[in-house]
N, C-alpha and C positions, 0 to 999 in steps of 0.2 A: 215901151220894145217897136220899133217900127216891125212892116212885115219883111223886108226885104233880109234883114237880122237874120230872122225868125230858121232859116234855110241853116245858115252859120248855126248856130244857135245846139241843132238838133243835130249837126254832121258832129258839132265836140263832144254834146252830150254822149252821143252814140262811140264814137272814137273812145271817151272814154271809161263807157263800161265794157269796150271792145280789150280795151288795155288792162283793164282791173280782171276780167277771165285770166286772158293772157297772163297775167302776173299769177293767179290763182292754180293753173291746171301749170305754170311752170311748175313753183311750187311745189306742187303733186309730185311732176318727175322727176324734182332733183332733190323729193326726201331721201335721206336713208335708209336701204334697205334694212331692217333688222338681221342683225351677222347671227346665223348658227350660231347656237351654245355650244363651247370648247370643251370635253370632260373633264375633267379634273384632274390632277396628273392624282398621281395615290399620294399618299400623303408618308415621307417616310419617317423613317424614326430610326435612333442612337444604333449604331452597331454593336454587336454581343462583348460581351467582354469576353477578351483574350490572353489567356495567362502571356504573360512579361516570357521573354526566351531571347533566341539568336535566329534569324532568320535565316536559311538558305535556299534560295531560290535556283530549280534547276536548270541547268546552260539547257540553250537553243542558239539556235545558228538564226542566221543575220536572214534579215528580208521581208516582205511585207507579212504583215497576218491576213490570216481568214475566219470569218465565223465561221459557228457551228455552233445552228439555229437546235436548240431544244428547247419544246413546247410541254406543258401538262402534260404526265402519264411518260414524257419521256427518259432514258437512262442513255448518258455519253458513259462509257468508260475506257479506259487507257492504261496501261504501264509506265512503269520510271523505273532506273537504275538509283537508289540512293549513294550518295557519296560520301555522305557525313554518319559516320555511327553515334546515336544519342536516342533518349526519348521524343518523339514528336508527337507536341501537345498540337498543334495545332495544322490546318493546310489553305491556300488558299488559293483563288485562280483568277483568272483575270478575266473580266464579264462584262460584257457589254449589254444596259439594260432599257434602248429603249428609250433614250431623255427620258430616265427616270419613272419609268411608267410600268418598269416588270415588278408581279406579286407573286405571291406564295413563298412556299420553300423550301433551296435549296438541302435535298438531304444526299448526304455521304457517305461511303462505304469507303472504308483503309482498311486492307491486307498484306499481311505480310508472308507469307504460304499458308498458315492455316489461324497467324493471330490477329481477330480483325478489330475495329475500331468502329465506330461509327458517331455522325455529327450532322445536324443542322442548324440552319440558321434562315432566316424572312430576307424576305429579296428585297423588302421595303428600306432594309440599313443599307445596303448597295447602292457604291457610285457607278455610275455612267463610264465605262470607260477603265477600269482599277482592280487592283488590287482585291478579294471577294473575301472574306478570314471565315473560318467557320471551325469553331473550338470540336477538339475531337470529345467522346466519351470518360477516357482515359490515355492518357500517357498511351502511346506503340513506342517498344524497343526495337530499333535496328542495325544492322550492322555493316559498313560499310559494304557495298557491292549488290546488296540484297536488291531483287526486282520487285516494287510495290505493284497490288493493283489495286485501281478504284473505282469506285461507281458511283457521277453525278445526275442524282435521279429529279425531276423538278414537278411538284406537286402540286397540283391547281395554281389558281391566278389565270388569265386570261392573255395576260403578254408574255408570249418566251421571252428566253432569256440565249445569247451569245455569247457561246466558248471562243475565246481569239486562239488562232490555231498559227501557228509559227512554226518555220522548216525545224525537222530535227534536226541536232548531232548526228545519233546514231538508229537503230534499227531499233533499238532497246525499248525507246520512245514510241507511243501513240496513242492512238484517242480514236475510238469508233463511236455510231451512235447508234443504239439497242442493237448491242448486237451483231450489225453487220459490219464490212469487212472496214479496217481499219484506211483512217483519210491517205494518203498518200504521203508520205515521208515528212509528217504535221505532228504535234507535239504542242497538248496545252501548254499559253504559259505559269508557271507554276509554283510556290513556294510551302519551303517546307518552316515550321515554325519549332525548334527544340529546345525543352530545357534549359536553361540554367544550370 
């Protein structure tokens, strides 16, 4: 090889090395960063068995829904007027569970004057923005026009649950959180299941 071709060969080798180094650096820059691991959603479970019966929804007004957030250890309480006489076997409330991530138990106490029953259900069996049914420990016999008091307490779990509230039809329908003042003219969307 003649001397006059040596600078060209040296330049070609230098350019090749520089390009190879550029390519390696570019690959390092373009390499995707590892995404932070997203915690898995809580494993969901099948809903508890709810006795067969006739569902009677609480009549609510028209208008937008608003969430009432209930965290672990908090209790939402409310009152409703019963329109239908019979034996109530289950109680359903519309919940938002933050894209199926709420865990813990939702405990219910339902009272008609001095007669009270309880129930409890695992929030892992709830579906987001749907009615969540809780079977009662024993049927509660009610008469049309009775005023029922209920309390819903969230026990455990690190993600809260939202009770969807709607405009109330009358002053007898109300809901509040931890004994505070009642939400202004709002009530939960509830369904009572009566024994057949």
